[in-house]
C-alpha positions in Angstrom: 151.9 82.8 76.6 154.2 80.6 78.7 155.5 78.8 75.7 156.3 82.1 74.0 158.3 83.2 77.1 160.3 80.0 77.1 161.2 80.4 73.4 162.3 84.0 74.0 164.5 82.8 76.9 166.0 80.1 74.7 166.8 82.5 71.9 168.3 84.9 74.4 171.0 82.5 75.3 171.8 81.7 71.6 169.9 78.4 71.2 168.1 77.9 67.9 164.9 76.0 68.3 164.1 73.8 65.3 160.7 72.1 64.7 160.7 68.3 64.7 159.9 68.0 61.0 162.9 70.2 60.1 165.2 68.1 62.1 164.0 64.9 60.3 164.4 66.6 57.0 167.9 67.7 57.7 168.8 64.2 58.8 167.6 62.9 55.4 169.6 65.3 53.3 173.0 63.8 53.7 171.6 60.3 53.3 170.1 61.3 49.9 173.4 62.8 48.9 175.2 59.6 49.8 173.0 57.2 47.8 171.6 59.1 44.8 173.3 58.9 41.4 173.1 56.9 38.2 175.0 54.2 36.4 176.0 54.8 32.8 177.6 52.4 30.3 179.4 53.9 27.3 180.3 51.6 24.5 182.1 51.6 21.1 181.2 48.7 18.8 183.3 47.4 15.9 181.5 45.1 13.4 183.2 42.9 11.0 182.2 43.7 7.5 181.4 40.1 6.6 179.0 39.8 9.5 176.9 42.9 9.2 173.8 41.1 8.0 174.1 38.2 10.4 171.4 37.4 12.9 171.7 35.1 15.9 169.1 32.8 17.5 171.1 30.7 20.0 174.0 32.3 21.9 176.5 30.9 24.3 177.5 33.5 26.9 180.5 33.5 29.3 182.5 35.9 31.5 185.6 33.9 32.1 187.5 36.4 34.4 184.6 37.9 36.3 184.2 37.2 40.0 181.4 34.8 41.0 178.9 37.4 42.1 179.2 39.8 39.1 179.3 36.9 36.6 176.0 35.4 37.9 174.3 38.8 38.0 175.5 40.0 34.6 174.8 36.7 32.8 171.3 36.5 34.4 170.5 40.0 33.1 172.1 39.3 29.7 170.2 36.0 29.2 166.9 37.6 30.3 167.3 40.4 27.7 168.2 37.9 25.0 165.2 35.7 25.7 162.9 38.7 25.6 164.0 39.1 22.0 163.3 35.4 21.2 167.0 34.5 21.4 168.0 31.3 23.2 170.7 31.9 25.8 173.0 29.2 27.2 175.7 29.7 29.8 179.1 28.2 29.3 179.0 26.5 32.7 175.7 24.9 31.7 177.0 23.5 28.4 180.5 22.8 29.7 180.4 21.8 33.4 183.5 23.2 35.1 184.1 19.8 36.7 185.2 18.4 33.4 188.0 19.0 30.9 187.5 19.5 27.2 189.8 19.5 24.3 189.3 22.3 21.7 187.9 19.9 19.0 185.5 18.5 21.6 184.4 22.1 22.6 183.5 22.9 19.0 181.8 19.6 18.5 179.5 20.2 21.4 178.7 23.7 20.2 177.8 22.4 16.8 175.7 19.6 18.3 173.7 22.1 20.2 173.1 24.4 17.3 174.8 27.4 18.8 175.5 30.1 16.2 177.2 32.8 18.4 179.6 32.7 21.4 179.5 36.0 23.4 182.5 36.5 25.8 182.5 39.4 28.3 186.0 40.2 29.6 186.5 42.3 32.7 189.0 45.0 32.4 190.5 47.5 34.8 188.4 49.4 37.3 188.4 51.4 40.5 186.2 52.3 43.4 186.7 55.6 45.3 185.3 57.3 48.4 186.0 60.9 49.3 185.3 62.8 52.5 183.2 65.8 51.7 182.6 67.3 55.1 180.2 66.8 58.0 176.6 67.7 58.8 175.8 68.9 62.3 172.3 68.5 63.9 171.2 70.3 67.0 168.2 70.2 69.3 167.1 72.2 72.4 164.7 71.5 75.2 163.1 74.2 77.4 162.0 73.5 81.0 160.8 76.6 82.8 163.7 79.0 82.6 166.2 76.3 81.8 167.4 75.5 78.3 169.4 72.4 77.5 170.8 71.5 74.1 172.7 68.8 72.2 174.4 68.5 68.9 175.6 65.5 66.7 177.8 65.4 63.7 177.8 62.9 60.8 180.6 62.5 58.4 179.7 62.7 54.7 181.4 60.9 51.8 180.9 60.7 48.1 181.3 57.4 46.3 182.2 56.6 42.7 183.1 53.5 40.7 184.4 52.9 37.2 184.8 49.5 35.4 186.0 48.6 31.9 185.0 45.7 29.7 186.0 44.0 26.4 183.1 42.1 24.7 183.6 39.7 21.8 181.1 37.8 19.7 182.4 34.8 17.8 180.3 33.6 14.8 180.3 29.8 15.0 179.6 29.3 11.3 182.7 31.2 10.3 184.7 30.9 13.5 185.6 34.6 13.2 184.8 37.6 15.3 181.4 39.1 14.3 182.0 42.2 16.5 183.9 43.5 19.4 182.8 46.1 22.0 184.8 48.3 24.2 182.7 49.4 27.2 183.0 51.4 30.4 180.4 51.6 33.2 180.6 54.5 35.8 178.4 55.5 38.6 178.3 57.8 41.6 176.2 57.4 44.8 176.5 54.6 47.3 173.4 52.7 46.0 174.7 52.8 42.4 178.2 51.4 42.7 177.0 47.8 43.5 177.6 44.8 41.3 173.9 44.4 40.6 173.6 48.0 39.3 176.7 47.6 37.1 175.7 44.2 35.8 172.3 45.5 34.8 173.7 48.6 33.1 176.3 46.6 31.1 173.9 43.8 30.1 171.2 46.3 28.9 173.8 48.2 26.9 175.1 45.0 25.2 171.5 44.0 24.3 170.7 47.4 22.9 173.9 47.6 20.8 173.3 44.1 19.4 169.7 45.0 18.6 170.7 48.3 16.9 173.2 46.5 14.8 170.6 43.9 13.7 172.2 40.9 15.3 169.1 40.3 17.4 165.5 41.6 17.2 
């Protein structure tokens, strides 16, 4: 009875009493809105007519203009996907230590000596990351002591995040020294947790593997 009277008194002065579970749920809503989303890679592949029936078993991979973090993440994902399809994957830095200099004839000599039949180069194109203020979320609480009601309110700014990145991928056939295929790709995502390098690297690598498999270049 006493609790009911306190609640009536609180409502009489315009204070809305929220259960504790509701407050926690309201706090989580903006966090979910900030981090949820998905990364999608769209790609257009152009295959050279003379290489349509070509398959590759040992591929050299490189991302010459990528930053250190993205390069390592993407090549790790790419090599993992290739090895799952029984394709040997070698990184350019592994075959050609960056501490040394190589002439063009020497590069092709080393590639031939190691039995490499494809050289996959991932070029990083233009991209952008954006954040936009979408408003604020206010949380309130009230405490009743006898006939006294005290309350507090806090506000949290809310933002939406998005990122877009373009790529140009080229596979050189080492038997013909011609381009076997080229890919134009773009990865986009929304949500704070999905605009990271790790998410973009995984999305791009998976798309490259799937496109190569669909075209018959790998299993």
